[in-house]
Steps between C-alpha positions, in 0.01 A plus 500: 500500500610602846255464784460872598430617144248222449314602816498864390335420167249268663402772745431742216297244308300408809416866550373510140707809430595388151141418409377838623780692334444306178131588501577866557758501220256323265220748564722807462660355186157426353378848580813648343448285190149643468574864581852583385453449123202735504684753711794489260272536198287790630730684738853430386819364647518733802161391638588139414812527716305672778243219506775238499681671787177524700433129440850401610484718812169346606615148412821525703324648802234227475757221487680652798172513693420137417848398614454680833162342559628156409806527723319628806205262457744209519632646825146501643473882491232562238389842624855631493534359150189678378606830656849477356355405162276808504797724575716338231216521248420869559845644560657485149203655310458766767868591494495524119190721507658716770816542295294588192310762700830669584577534128256786459253478213263214582341484154817355355474187719122457497515209252753310709296549817184382322677182383647457847152514654368250246773245560502568874130423534527175308814376672362606838189287450701194398764542769236549770316187390823298502606638838168416661513149355848459644418607857153348522487205739476165332150356520467137590225282359 
């Protein structure tokens, strides 16, 4: 392997981005495995797709936030990383909700927004924990 690509992958592994993203993916996948069959059974395919779309939106914004925190923490700018991560985490769900509010009748999208809030709260808690672990100063014994 060439030297620059090797250094790039080492930098990402040292920042524990892959471990954090893997944990976030595992939790969201597990939650989907628990919720989506019941949603499909009781509410049908449309609500199933809404819940899946909400999960994917929150998962992608969470992974993006973890990547920003990891990158800026390696550059010794942890506060900037946390602020950028907050913006990247909140922006996609807010934009989607704003676009849905322009559609008119809010009752039609109430299920999607409820699933979005559920997945957002869970992924926010995990992503915040991972971000704080990443920027916390290492404690020496």
